[in-house]
ROPA-450944 format. One line per 4 residues: number of its first residue (from 1); their letters; for each residue x, y, z of N, C-alpha, C, O. Coordinates in Angstrom, 2 decimals. Atoms other than C-alpha are relative to their C-alpha. Last residue first. Example, Ala and Ser with C-alpha at 12.3 -4.5 7.8 and 13.67 -1.06 7.14 Angstrom:
BEGIN
2 = sa = -0.82:-1.19:-0.06:13.67:-1.06:7.14:-0.77:1.09:0.73:-0.26:2.20:0.90; 0.89:-1.19:0.00:12.30:-4.50:7.80:0.90:1.20:0.00:1.94:1.18:0.66 .
***
This chain:
BEGIN
238 = xxxx = -0.13:0.70:-1.29:-32.02:50.43:3.28:0.36:0.99:1.11:0.52:0.59:2.26; 1.35:0.19:-0.53:-33.17:52.70:0.47:0.05:-0.69:1.36:-0.77:-0.41:2.24; 0.43:-1.29:-0.56:-29.59:53.83:-0.05:-1.37:-0.13:0.64:-1.65:0.47:1.67; -0.75:-0.21:-1.25:-28.49:50.16:-0.44:-0.44:1.32:0.66:-0.56:1.38:1.88 .
234 = xxxx = 0.56:0.92:-0.99:-31.24:49.58:-3.00:0.66:0.19:1.36:0.01:0.18:2.41; 1.27:-0.58:-0.47:-30.21:52.67:-4.89:-0.62:-0.86:1.08:-1.22:-0.37:2.03; -0.34:-1.19:-0.77:-26.63:51.33:-5.06:-1.27:0.66:0.56:-1.30:1.06:1.72; -0.46:0.47:-1.30:-27.90:47.91:-6.15:0.32:1.17:0.92:0.03:1.14:2.11 .
230 = xxxx = 1.20:0.39:-0.74:-29.85:49.57:-8.95:0.37:-0.45:1.41:-0.32:-0.15:2.38; 0.75:-1.23:-0.26:-26.70:51.31:-10.12:-1.24:-0.30:0.82:-1.55:0.40:1.78; -0.62:-0.73:-1.12:-24.60:48.14:-9.71:-0.78:1.26:0.37:-0.87:1.62:1.54; -1.27:-0.63:0.35:-26.95:46.09:-11.89:0.49:0.83:1.19:-0.21:1.01:2.18 .
226 = xxxx = 0.07:-1.47:-0.05:-29.56:43.79:-10.37:1.35:0.58:-0.39:2.39:0.04:-0.01; -0.88:-0.68:0.94:-29.13:40.19:-11.53:-0.12:1.50:-0.02:0.01:2.11:-1.08; 0.83:-0.63:1.04:-32.12:38.58:-9.88:0.82:0.85:-0.97:0.28:1.41:-1.92; 0.55:1.06:0.86:-29.82:36.22:-7.90:-0.81:0.58:-1.15:-0.85:-0.02:-2.23 .
222 = xxxx = -1.06:0.47:0.89:-27.84:39.17:-6.51:-0.53:-1.04:-0.99:-0.12:-1.06:-2.15; -0.36:-1.11:0.90:-30.95:40.81:-5.08:1.05:-0.46:-1.01:0.94:-0.17:-2.20; 1.10:-0.15:0.97:-32.20:37.51:-3.64:0.34:1.06:-1.03:0.12:0.88:-2.23; -0.07:1.14:0.92:-28.83:36.83:-1.98:-1.06:0.10:-1.09:-0.81:-0.21:-2.26 .
218 = xxxx = -1.14:-0.26:0.88:-28.83:40.33:-0.45:0.12:-1.11:-1.03:0.39:-0.84:-2.20; 0.42:-1.07:0.89:-32.29:39.71:0.96:1.10:0.33:-1.00:0.83:0.54:-2.18; 0.89:0.58:1.00:-31.20:36.37:2.42:-0.44:1.03:-1.03:-0.56:0.73:-2.22; -0.80:0.85:0.87:-28.24:38.00:4.16:-0.86:-0.60:-1.11:-0.44:-0.65:-2.27 .
214 = xxxx = -0.83:-0.87:0.85:-30.42:40.80:5.55:0.82:-0.83:-0.98:0.94:-0.45:-2.15; 0.87:-0.61:1.02:-32.99:38.29:6.84:0.80:0.87:-0.96:0.56:0.83:-2.17; 0.38:1.05:0.95:-30.33:36.22:8.64:-0.83:0.59:-1.15:-0.61:0.26:-2.32; -1.20:0.35:0.76:-28.83:39.32:10.30:-0.32:-1.04:-1.07:0.15:-0.93:-2.20 .
210 = xxxx = -0.27:-1.09:0.94:-32.25:40.58:11.36:1.19:-0.33:-0.89:1.18:-0.06:-2.09; 1.02:0.08:1.05:-33.11:37.19:12.91:0.24:1.07:-1.06:0.11:0.81:-2.26; -0.31:1.17:0.82:-29.83:37.16:14.85:-0.98:-0.13:-1.17:-0.58:-0.43:-2.29; -1.19:-0.35:0.80:-30.38:40.70:16.13:0.36:-1.15:-0.94:0.75:-0.92:-2.09 .
206 = xxxx = 0.43:-0.96:1.02:-33.90:39.78:17.28:1.15:0.35:-0.93:0.98:0.42:-2.15; 0.82:0.73:0.96:-32.60:36.68:19.10:-0.43:0.90:-1.16:-0.37:0.51:-2.32; -0.92:0.79:0.80:-29.83:38.71:20.79:-0.76:-0.78:-1.08:-0.28:-0.92:-2.20; -0.73:-0.94:0.86:-32.37:41.29:21.98:0.94:-0.76:-0.93:1.05:-0.43:-2.12 .
202 = xxxx = 0.91:-0.41:1.07:-34.63:38.53:23.30:0.69:0.93:-1.00:0.48:0.84:-2.20; 0.98:-1.00:-0.46:-31.72:37.09:25.30:-0.88:0.36:-1.19:-0.55:0.05:-2.33; -0.12:-1.34:0.56:-30.06:33.92:24.09:-1.06:0.92:0.59:-2.18:0.50:0.90; 1.26:-0.60:0.40:-29.73:30.82:26.25:0.22:1.42:-0.50:0.98:2.19:0.10 .
198 = xxxx = 0.21:-1.29:-0.62:-26.30:29.19:26.27:-1.29:0.63:-0.54:-1.48:0.75:-1.75; -0.04:-1.12:0.92:-26.52:25.58:25.25:-0.34:1.30:0.71:-1.27:1.36:1.51; 1.32:-0.47:0.42:-25.80:23.20:28.07:0.14:1.20:-0.93:1.02:2.04:-0.76; 0.25:-1.38:-0.42:-22.26:21.76:28.06:-1.38:0.45:-0.48:-1.68:0.34:-1.67 .
194 = xxxx = 0.43:-0.82:1.13:-22.26:18.00:27.74:-0.37:1.39:0.49:-1.20:1.55:1.39; 1.45:-0.12:0.20:-20.40:16.56:30.67:-0.32:0.89:-1.19:0.44:1.80:-1.52; 0.26:-0.86:1.14:-16.71:15.72:30.21:-1.49:0.10:-0.27:-1.97:-0.38:-1.30; -0.95:-1.12:0.01:-15.53:14.35:33.53:-0.28:0.99:-1.11:0.06:2.17:-1.00 .
190 = xxxx = 0.24:-0.82:-1.19:-18.63:12.17:33.99:0.88:1.24:-0.02:0.44:2.33:0.34; 1.32:-0.60:0.18:-18.47:10.82:30.42:-0.31:0.94:1.16:-0.89:2.01:0.97; -0.14:-1.09:0.97:-14.73:10.23:30.76:-1.32:0.73:-0.20:-1.33:1.94:-0.39; -0.71:-1.10:-0.67:-15.30:8.20:33.93:0.13:1.20:-0.93:-0.03:2.34:-0.50 .
186 = xxxx = 0.96:-0.60:-0.93:-17.90:6.04:32.17:0.62:1.19:0.71:-0.03:2.21:0.91; 0.95:-0.76:0.82:-15.50:5.43:29.27:-1.04:0.69:0.88:-1.47:1.81:0.59; -0.68:-1.19:0.49:-12.79:4.43:31.76:-0.95:0.87:-0.83:-0.96:2.10:-0.69; -0.28:-0.90:-1.13:-15.07:2.03:33.65:0.61:1.31:-0.49:0.21:2.40:-0.07 .
182 = xxxx = 1.28:-0.61:-0.43:-16.46:0.45:30.47:0.22:1.01:1.12:-0.40:2.07:1.13; 0.45:-0.91:1.06:-12.94:-0.14:29.13:-1.28:0.72:0.39:-1.38:1.93:0.21; -0.83:-1.20:-0.11:-11.76:-1.64:32.42:-0.44:1.05:-1.02:-0.51:2.24:-0.71; 0.38:-0.67:-1.24:-14.67:-4.12:32.40:0.77:1.32:0.16:0.18:2.35:0.50 .
178 = xxxx = 1.31:-0.62:0.25:-14.08:-5.05:28.77:-0.45:0.80:1.21:-1.01:1.89:1.07; -0.28:-1.15:0.86:-10.41:-5.70:29.58:-1.29:0.76:-0.29:-1.31:1.99:-0.27; -0.58:-1.03:-0.88:-11.47:-7.94:32.48:0.32:1.26:-0.80:0.16:2.37:-0.30; 1.05:-0.55:-0.88:-13.78:-9.93:30.18:0.51:1.11:0.92:-0.20:2.09:1.16 .
174 = xxxx = 0.90:-0.89:0.73:-10.93:-10.18:27.59:-1.15:0.54:0.88:-1.45:1.74:0.80; 0.09:-1.29:-0.68:-8.39:-11.63:30.05:-1.02:0.95:-0.65:-1.23:2.05:-0.14; 0.61:0.17:-1.31:-8.85:-15.27:29.00:-0.25:1.33:0.70:-1.16:1.44:1.53; 1.31:-0.65:-0.04:-8.18:-14.39:25.37:-0.69:-0.09:1.35:-1.81:0.41:1.50 .
170 = xxxx = 1.01:1.02:-0.29:-5.35:-16.92:25.02:-1.42:0.57:0.06:-2.39:-0.16:-0.12; -0.52:1.35:-0.18:-3.11:-14.39:23.33:-1.11:-1.01:0.19:-1.85:-1.33:-0.75; -0.38:0.59:1.28:-4.24:-11.08:21.83:0.56:-1.40:0.10:0.95:-1.99:-0.91; 1.12:0.74:0.57:-6.16:-9.98:24.90:0.32:-0.68:-1.30:-0.54:-1.37:-1.86 .
166 = xxxx = 0.81:0.65:-1.03:-3.61:-7.31:25.77:-1.22:-0.67:-0.62:-1.95:-0.04:-1.39; -0.09:1.46:0.17:-1.47:-6.61:22.69:-0.81:-0.75:1.05:-0.95:-1.97:0.96; -0.73:0.54:-1.15:-1.23:-2.96:23.87:0.32:-1.48:-0.10:1.15:-1.99:0.66; -0.93:-0.97:-0.58:-2.37:-0.78:20.95:0.86:-0.58:1.12:1.94:-0.06:1.40 .
162 = xxxx = -0.89:-0.56:1.03:-4.02:-3.38:18.72:1.06:0.91:0.58:2.18:0.95:0.08; -0.93:1.06:0.42:-5.43:-5.30:21.70:1.00:0.54:-1.01:2.18:0.22:-0.95; -0.93:0.17:-1.12:-6.96:-2.09:23.09:1.04:-1.07:-0.35:2.22:-0.90:-0.04; -0.92:-1.15:0.00:-8.55:-1.31:19.73:1.07:-0.17:1.06:2.25:0.08:0.82 .
158 = xxxx = -0.90:0.22:1.14:-10.03:-4.83:19.61:1.02:1.13:-0.11:2.19:0.89:-0.39; -1.02:0.93:-0.48:-11.48:-4.28:23.08:1.02:-0.27:-1.10:2.21:-0.40:-0.83; 0.33:1.43:0.00:-13.32:-1.28:21.70:1.14:-0.83:0.56:2.27:-0.36:0.69; 1.42:0.24:-0.23:-13.47:2.52:22.06:-0.37:-1.47:0.12:-1.44:-1.79:0.65 .
154 = xxxx = 0.42:1.33:0.45:-9.89:3.76:22.26:-1.44:-0.28:0.42:-1.89:0.15:1.48; 1.45:-0.06:0.18:-9.31:7.51:22.62:-0.55:-1.32:-0.56:-1.30:-1.34:-1.53; 0.29:0.28:1.41:-5.55:7.13:22.12:-1.49:-0.04:-0.31:-1.89:-0.40:-1.42; -0.89:-0.74:0.88:-4.33:8.73:25.36:-0.35:-0.17:-1.48:-0.09:0.73:-2.28 .
150 = xxxx = 0.12:-1.45:-0.16:-7.30:7.63:27.48:0.81:0.75:-1.06:0.30:1.67:-1.69; 1.37:-0.40:0.32:-7.59:4.02:26.29:-0.13:1.52:-0.01:-0.70:2.10:-0.93; 0.17:0.13:1.45:-3.82:3.48:26.27:-1.38:0.47:-0.44:-1.53:1.12:-1.47; -0.76:-1.08:0.64:-3.51:4.83:29.82:-0.19:-0.03:-1.51:-0.38:1.02:-2.13 .
146 = xxxx = 0.71:-1.26:-0.25:-6.25:2.57:31.10:0.68:1.16:-0.72:0.03:2.00:-1.34; 1.21:0.06:0.81:-4.62:-0.47:29.49:-0.78:1.31:0.14:-1.23:1.87:-0.86; -0.46:-0.20:1.38:-1.23:0.43:30.98:-1.21:0.01:-0.94:-1.25:0.79:-1.89; -0.31:-1.42:0.18:-2.89:0.88:34.35:0.50:0.30:-1.41:0.24:1.38:-1.96 .
142 = xxxx = 1.25:-0.75:0.11:-4.54:-2.57:34.17:0.28:1.48:-0.25:-0.47:2.12:-0.99; 0.68:-0.36:-1.24:-1.19:-4.18:33.47:-1.29:0.77:-0.25:-1.54:1.27:-1.35; 0.58:-1.35:0.06:0.02:-5.97:30.35:-0.81:0.28:1.27:-1.64:-0.53:1.68; -0.41:-0.78:-1.17:2.35:-8.95:30.83:-0.51:1.42:0.02:0.20:2.33:0.44 .
138 = xxxx = -0.91:-1.06:0.42:1.91:-10.31:27.29:0.40:0.93:1.15:1.05:1.95:0.93; -0.74:0.40:1.21:0.29:-13.70:27.96:1.05:1.04:-0.38:2.16:0.68:-0.79; -1.17:0.78:-0.40:-0.65:-12.75:31.52:0.84:-0.41:-1.21:2.06:-0.59:-1.09; -0.31:0.96:1.07:-3.01:-10.01:30.35:1.29:-0.73:0.35:2.37:-0.15:0.22 .
134 = xxxx = 1.30:0.42:0.53:-4.42:-8.26:33.43:0.21:-1.08:-1.06:-0.42:-2.14:-1.03; -0.04:0.64:1.31:-1.28:-7.82:35.50:-1.39:-0.47:-0.39:-2.04:-1.23:0.33; 0.22:1.45:0.01:-1.93:-5.48:38.41:0.00:-0.54:-1.43:-0.54:0.09:-2.34; 1.38:0.45:-0.09:-0.39:-2.04:38.50:-0.09:-1.51:-0.03:0.92:-2.22:0.00 .
130 = xxxx = 0.20:0.88:-1.13:2.75:-0.13:37.63:-1.46:-0.43:0.03:-2.31:0.18:-0.63; -0.40:1.34:0.39:3.25:1.27:34.12:-0.12:-1.01:1.15:-0.04:-2.21:0.93; 1.03:0.72:0.73:1.18:4.37:34.90:0.36:-1.43:-0.37:-0.52:-2.24:-0.63; 1.06:0.57:-0.83:3.71:5.40:37.62:-1.05:-0.79:-0.80:-1.46:-1.86:-0.34 .
126 = xxxx = 1.22:-0.79:-0.09:6.56:6.01:35.19:-1.11:-0.74:0.73:-1.33:-1.92:0.51; 0.79:0.07:1.23:9.59:3.83:36.01:-1.27:0.83:0.17:-1.76:0.96:1.29; 0.74:1.23:0.21:11.52:5.00:39.02:-0.73:0.05:-1.33:-0.90:1.11:-1.92; 1.33:0.04:-0.62:14.06:7.79:38.89:-0.66:-1.34:-0.28:-0.15:-2.15:-1.05 .
122 = xxxx = -0.07:0.75:-1.26:17.79:7.82:38.28:-1.31:-0.02:0.74:-1.34:-0.08:1.96; 0.24:-0.90:-1.12:17.55:10.57:35.69:0.05:-0.69:1.36:-0.01:-0.04:2.40; -0.94:-1.13:0.06:19.14:8.53:32.93:-0.12:0.90:1.22:0.87:1.37:1.77; -1.32:0.55:-0.31:17.23:5.36:33.87:1.05:1.11:0.06:1.91:1.12:0.93 .
118 = xxxx = 0.05:0.31:-1.43:13.93:7.27:33.93:1.35:-0.54:0.47:1.81:-0.22:1.56; -0.09:-1.29:-0.70:14.85:8.70:30.53:-0.03:-0.21:1.51:0.70:0.46:2.25; -1.37:-0.48:0.14:15.53:5.21:29.18:0.20:1.31:0.76:1.22:1.51:1.43; -0.83:0.82:-0.88:12.21:3.90:30.53:1.46:0.46:-0.03:2.12:0.50:1.01 .
114 = xxxx = 0.31:-0.37:-1.39:10.29:6.76:28.93:0.89:-0.75:0.99:1.37:-0.18:1.97; -0.56:-1.34:-0.23:12.07:6.13:25.63:-0.24:0.45:1.43:0.66:0.96:2.09; -1.45:0.20:-0.13:11.29:2.40:25.78:0.69:1.33:0.27:1.63:1.39:1.06; -0.23:0.53:-1.35:7.63:3.27:26.44:1.50:-0.22:0.24:1.99:0.00:1.35 .
110 = xxxx = 0.18:-1.10:-0.95:7.52:5.45:23.32:0.30:-0.45:1.43:0.91:0.29:2.20; -1.10:-0.94:0.16:8.98:2.67:21.20:-0.07:1.14:0.99:0.93:1.53:1.59; -1.18:0.61:-0.60:6.54:0.11:22.58:1.20:0.93:-0.08:1.99:1.03:0.86; 0.15:-0.18:-1.45:3.63:2.40:21.72:1.23:-0.54:0.72:1.71:0.06:1.68 .
106 = xxxx = -0.35:-1.40:-0.26:4.84:2.56:18.11:-0.10:0.31:1.49:0.67:1.11:2.02; -1.43:-0.15:0.27:4.85:-1.24:17.97:0.47:1.43:0.27:1.55:1.65:0.82; -0.73:0.31:-1.23:1.44:-1.42:19.68:1.51:0.13:-0.18:2.24:0.32:0.79; -0.23:-1.22:-0.76:0.03:0.37:16.64:0.77:-0.25:1.29:1.44:0.64:1.81 .
102 = xxxx = -1.43:-0.12:-0.29:0.47:-2.80:14.58:0.33:1.26:0.81:1.50:1.59:0.98; -0.42:1.14:-0.83:-3.18:-3.94:14.51:1.49:0.04:0.34:1.98:-0.81:1.09; 0.56:-0.11:-1.35:-4.25:-0.50:13.29:0.51:-1.09:0.93:0.78:-0.85:2.10; 1.27:0.74:-0.10:-1.89:-0.72:10.32:-0.49:0.05:1.43:0.32:0.04:2.37 .
98 = xxxx = -0.21:1.42:-0.29:0.78:2.00:10.60:-1.35:-0.70:-0.02:-2.36:-0.08:0.31; 1.12:0.78:-0.50:0.89:5.50:9.16:0.40:-1.45:0.24:1.32:-1.97:-0.38; 1.08:-0.09:0.97:3.29:7.45:6.99:-1.21:-0.80:0.39:-2.08:-1.08:-0.44; -0.04:1.16:0.89:6.22:6.24:9.05:-1.08:0.04:-1.08:-1.22:-0.88:-1.87 .
94 = xxxx = -1.32:-0.04:0.65:6.70:9.62:10.70:0.12:-1.10:-1.04:0.78:-0.94:-2.07; 0.09:-1.01:1.07:2.96:9.58:11.40:1.31:0.12:-0.76:1.31:0.34:-1.97; 0.81:0.57:1.09:3.30:6.32:13.36:-0.09:0.96:-1.17:-0.01:0.54:-2.33; -0.79:1.08:0.60:6.15:7.73:15.46:-0.74:-0.59:-1.19:-0.15:-0.80:-2.25 .
90 = xxxx = -1.06:-0.67:0.78:4.23:10.95:16.10:0.85:-1.04:-0.72:1.25:-0.84:-1.87; 0.64:-0.50:1.23:1.20:8.87:17.18:1.02:0.69:-0.90:0.94:0.58:-2.12; 0.05:1.14:0.93:3.40:6.98:19.66:-0.67:0.41:-1.32:-0.37:-0.16:-2.37; 0.98:1.03:-0.36:4.08:10.36:21.26:0.08:-1.16:-0.99:0.76:-1.08:-2.01 .
86 = xxxx = 0.32:0.82:1.17:7.03:12.75:21.21:-0.92:-1.13:0.44:-0.66:-1.79:1.45; 1.25:-0.51:0.56:6.85:15.14:24.16:-0.42:-0.77:-1.25:-1.55:-0.64:-1.71; 1.13:0.59:-0.72:9.44:13.03:25.99:-1.35:0.50:-0.53:-2.39:-0.12:-0.27; 0.20:1.37:0.48:12.00:13.97:23.35:-1.21:-0.64:0.65:-1.94:-1.40:0.01 .
82 = xxxx = 0.60:-0.10:1.33:11.62:17.67:24.13:-0.33:-1.39:-0.54:-1.37:-1.60:-1.16; 1.39:-0.45:-0.18:12.24:17.00:27.83:-0.72:0.10:-1.34:-1.90:-0.24:-1.44; 0.75:1.10:-0.59:15.37:14.96:27.05:-1.48:0.38:0.15:-2.36:-0.43:-0.16; -0.27:0.14:-1.43:16.67:17.66:24.75:-0.86:-1.14:0.52:-1.80:-1.59:-0.14 .
78 = xxxx = 0.97:-0.64:-0.90:16.40:17.00:21.03:0.49:-0.12:1.44:1.27:-1.01:1.78; -0.12:-1.45:0.10:19.25:16.33:18.61:-0.95:0.75:0.92:-0.83:1.96:1.09; -1.37:-0.49:0.09:18.29:12.70:18.10:0.03:1.52:-0.20:-0.66:2.06:-1.07; -0.50:-0.54:-1.28:14.73:12.07:19.27:1.42:0.54:-0.09:1.82:1.32:0.77 .
74 = xxxx = 0.80:-1.10:-0.55:12.87:11.69:15.97:0.63:0.64:1.23:0.47:1.84:1.47; -0.14:-1.16:0.87:15.53:9.61:14.22:-0.72:1.22:0.58:-0.25:2.35:0.45; -1.36:-0.53:-0.16:15.74:7.20:17.14:0.23:1.23:-0.86:0.92:2.16:-0.44; -0.16:-0.60:-1.33:11.95:6.80:17.20:1.38:0.62:0.14:1.50:1.77:0.58 .
70 = xxxx = 0.64:-1.32:0.03:11.74:6.18:13.45:0.20:0.73:1.32:0.48:1.93:1.33; -0.85:-0.84:0.82:14.23:3.30:13.68:-0.55:1.44:-0.03:0.21:2.41:0.09; -1.20:-0.26:-0.80:12.27:1.77:16.55:0.96:0.93:-0.75:1.54:1.84:-0.16; 0.37:-0.94:-1.07:9.00:2.12:14.64:1.21:0.37:0.84:1.36:1.52:1.24 .
66 = xxxx = 0.22:-1.32:0.61:10.51:0.49:11.52:-0.31:1.05:1.07:0.20:2.17:1.00; -1.31:-0.49:0.44:11.86:-2.44:13.55:-0.14:1.42:-0.57:0.65:2.30:-0.24; -0.76:-0.27:-1.22:8.54:-2.96:15.36:1.37:0.59:-0.35:1.83:1.53:0.29; 0.52:-1.25:-0.57:6.60:-2.63:12.10:0.77:0.40:1.25:0.98:1.58:1.50 .
62 = xxxx = -0.47:-1.12:0.82:8.79:-5.28:10.44:-0.44:1.34:0.58:0.33:2.31:0.56; 0.43:-0.01:1.40:8.12:-7.73:13.28:0.56:1.22:-0.73:1.29:2.03:-0.16; 1.41:-0.14:0.29:9.99:-8.22:16.54:-0.26:0.03:-1.49:0.60:-0.34:-2.29; 0.42:1.34:0.36:13.29:-8.37:18.34:-1.49:0.10:-0.26:-2.28:0.25:0.68 .
58 = xxxx = 1.39:0.44:-0.06:14.66:-4.88:18.30:-0.15:-1.46:-0.39:0.44:-1.93:-1.36; -0.03:1.41:0.34:18.05:-3.36:19.09:-1.42:-0.52:0.19:-1.98:-0.41:1.29; 1.00:0.97:-0.47:18.16:0.41:19.09:0.35:-1.42:-0.43:1.04:-1.63:-1.42; -0.03:1.25:0.75:20.54:3.34:18.83:-1.00:-0.99:0.61:-1.40:-0.87:1.77 .
54 = xxxx = 1.00:0.98:-0.45:20.41:6.98:19.85:0.08:-1.23:-0.89:0.12:-1.11:-2.12; 0.06:1.22:0.79:23.01:9.75:19.66:-1.02:-0.97:0.60:-1.26:-0.96:1.81; -0.92:-0.13:1.12:23.45:13.36:20.78:0.01:-1.26:-0.88:0.38:-1.19:-2.06; -0.31:1.34:0.48:20.42:13.55:23.06:0.86:0.12:-1.25:0.40:0.60:-2.29 .
50 = xxxx = 0.40:0.27:1.38:20.53:17.00:24.68:0.47:-1.39:-0.44:1.60:-1.80:-0.16; 1.10:0.98:-0.07:20.56:17.53:28.45:-0.51:-0.38:-1.39:-1.66:-0.77:-1.56; 1.17:-0.59:0.66:22.70:20.63:27.80:-1.23:-0.89:0.07:-2.33:-0.48:-0.31; -0.04:-1.46:-0.18:25.63:19.92:30.14:-1.25:0.66:-0.57:-1.75:1.64:-0.02 .
46 = xxxx = 0.54:-0.36:-1.31:24.74:16.23:30.40:-0.01:1.50:0.24:-0.79:1.99:1.05; -0.89:-1.05:-0.47:25.23:15.68:26.70:-0.57:0.53:1.30:-1.58:1.23:1.30; 0.58:-1.30:-0.35:23.28:12.47:26.24:1.07:0.96:0.51:1.89:0.60:1.35; -1.15:-0.80:-0.42:24.17:9.22:24.48:-0.52:1.41:0.22:-1.10:2.00:-0.69 .
42 = xxxx = -0.14:-1.42:0.34:21.16:6.92:24.35:1.33:0.56:0.48:1.86:0.16:1.51; -1.14:-0.58:-0.71:20.49:3.19:24.26:0.23:1.42:-0.50:0.15:1.69:-1.70; -0.37:-1.33:0.49:17.12:1.67:23.40:1.17:0.52:0.82:1.10:0.54:2.05; -1.00:-0.60:-0.87:16.42:-2.04:23.81:0.47:1.29:-0.64:0.94:1.29:-1.78 .
38 = xxxx = -0.74:-1.15:0.51:13.19:-3.34:22.31:0.98:0.50:1.05:0.61:0.70:2.21; -0.90:-0.55:-1.00:11.37:-6.64:22.68:0.82:1.12:-0.64:1.20:1.03:-1.80; -0.61:-1.30:0.33:8.40:-8.14:20.88:0.89:0.45:1.15:0.52:0.34:2.32; -0.01:-0.27:1.44:7.11:-11.75:20.75:0.64:1.30:-0.40:1.12:1.41:-1.53 .
34 = xxxx = 1.29:-0.57:0.41:5.97:-12.43:24.30:-0.03:0.35:-1.49:-1.10:0.57:-2.06; 0.98:1.08:-0.14:8.93:-14.76:24.98:-1.37:0.47:-0.49:-2.14:-0.31:-1.06; -0.14:0.86:1.19:11.26:-12.08:23.62:-1.03:-1.11:0.02:-1.52:-1.52:-1.03; -0.57:1.29:-0.37:9.94:-9.74:26.33:0.05:-0.87:-1.25:-0.95:-0.98:-1.97 .
30 = xxxx = 0.47:1.22:0.64:8.95:-6.13:26.15:0.74:-1.23:0.47:1.56:-1.19:1.38; 1.44:0.22:-0.06:10.79:-2.90:26.95:-0.34:-1.32:-0.68:0.32:-1.72:-1.65; 0.37:1.31:0.55:14.40:-2.03:27.71:-1.48:-0.27:0.25:-1.98:-0.13:1.37; 1.41:0.32:-0.20:15.56:1.55:28.13:-0.33:-1.32:-0.67:-0.16:-1.48:-1.88 .
26 = xxxx = 0.41:1.27:0.60:19.20:2.47:28.63:-1.47:-0.23:0.32:-1.90:-0.09:1.46; 1.36:0.45:-0.35:20.64:5.90:29.30:-0.32:-1.29:-0.76:0.06:-1.47:-1.91; 0.44:-0.78:-1.16:24.11:7.45:29.36:-1.39:-0.41:0.45:-1.80:-0.11:1.57; 1.10:-0.95:0.18:25.47:4.73:27.10:-0.32:0.78:1.29:-0.02:0.33:2.39 .
22 = xxxx = 0.03:-0.91:-1.15:28.91:3.14:27.59:-1.09:1.06:-0.15:-0.79:2.25:-0.11; -0.88:0.45:-1.07:28.96:1.59:24.12:0.03:1.06:1.10:0.10:2.26:0.81; -1.03:-0.98:-0.35:25.91:2.50:22.06:0.85:-0.56:1.14:0.32:-1.06:2.14; -0.04:-0.35:-1.43:23.99:-0.48:20.69:1.15:0.95:0.27:2.27:0.72:-0.21 .
18 = xxxx = -1.20:0.34:-0.75:22.92:-1.37:17.17:-0.10:0.43:1.45:-1.20:0.66:1.96; 0.07:1.34:-0.60:20.49:-0.06:14.58:1.31:-0.30:0.71:2.38:0.07:0.23; -0.40:0.04:-1.42:20.66:3.71:14.11:-0.18:-1.36:0.66:-0.39:-1.44:1.87; -1.07:-0.90:-0.43:18.73:3.80:10.83:0.27:-0.21:1.49:-0.64:-0.50:2.28 .
14 = xxxx = 0.14:-0.66:-1.31:16.71:0.94:9.43:1.22:0.86:0.34:2.36:0.51:0.03; -1.25:-0.74:-0.21:17.00:0.23:5.68:-0.09:0.76:1.33:-0.10:1.99:1.33; -1.04:0.58:0.86:14.45:-2.49:4.93:1.35:0.68:0.20:2.40:0.06:0.05; -0.26:1.39:-0.39:12.25:-1.56:7.91:1.16:-0.60:-0.80:2.03:-1.26:-0.24 .
10 = xxxx = -0.66:-0.07:-1.30:12.48:2.21:7.37:0.35:-1.40:0.50:1.35:-1.59:1.20; -1.34:-0.54:0.25:11.68:1.73:3.70:0.80:0.03:1.30:1.99:-0.30:1.32; -0.78:1.10:0.57:8.75:-0.51:4.67:1.43:0.45:-0.28:2.38:-0.32:-0.11; -0.21:0.99:-1.05:7.40:2.20:6.97:0.86:-1.15:-0.52:1.77:-1.61:0.17 .
6 = xxxx = -1.01:-0.49:-0.95:7.88:4.93:4.35:0.32:-1.02:1.08:1.47:-1.16:1.48; -1.32:0.00:0.61:6.02:2.77:1.74:1.07:0.54:0.96:2.13:-0.09:1.07; -0.95:0.70:-0.85:3.07:2.15:4.08:1.41:-0.05:-0.59:2.29:-0.68:-0.02; -0.10:-0.67:-1.30:0.73:4.76:2.57:1.09:-0.63:0.87:1.66:0.05:1.72 .
2 = xx = -0.84:-1.21:0.09:1.45:3.46:-0.94:0.21:0.67:1.35:1.28:1.23:1.60; 0.86:-1.19:0.00:0.00:0.00:0.00:0.89:1.24:0.00:1.85:1.29:0.77 .
***
């Protein structure tokens, strides 16, 4: 598909593959047993907090390799804080789009970056990654599922599987995923109530009616082909 040409190009000719010796930051995500794994190593100028080099090692499909290559290209030259603003959607857009069922590859890249930055700063892994394991096949937690739903506006269990792989194995966790999805959607509905329409005053209603009538009158005049002289007289009459 023409839309996926950039992704295939990135897969066939990946940039920054390998591992940096004596890196300033290391981020490892996934598990070979689960099917996808990514190791990201960074070289960072501590004086400016700027990423001077980035390399990756990926065990996974073509989309995983392409996403990892895209990630390293996107973050090189940026400060650590600037790099953290890059989302999985930015990675997918860099590749010209990814199939819906492969979006988890771009998510994996973003998570590897977060893990590397936490390693560089000597802090704990981001709080959203902690939680109870829901999908035992791929080690996906309830908080990771919640985060994916909120950040990517997911609506179905299939969407969640595409972005996190949760539910893509034995399927035993699907009822729990459905429960989490319903809870998050319910919370969003409460947090984002429909704003009541602002009531107009009588004066505002009259002004609105006059404006509509004037526009319609002008349209009628133009439709009948009045010349400029007649139009001028019409304007004076108004």
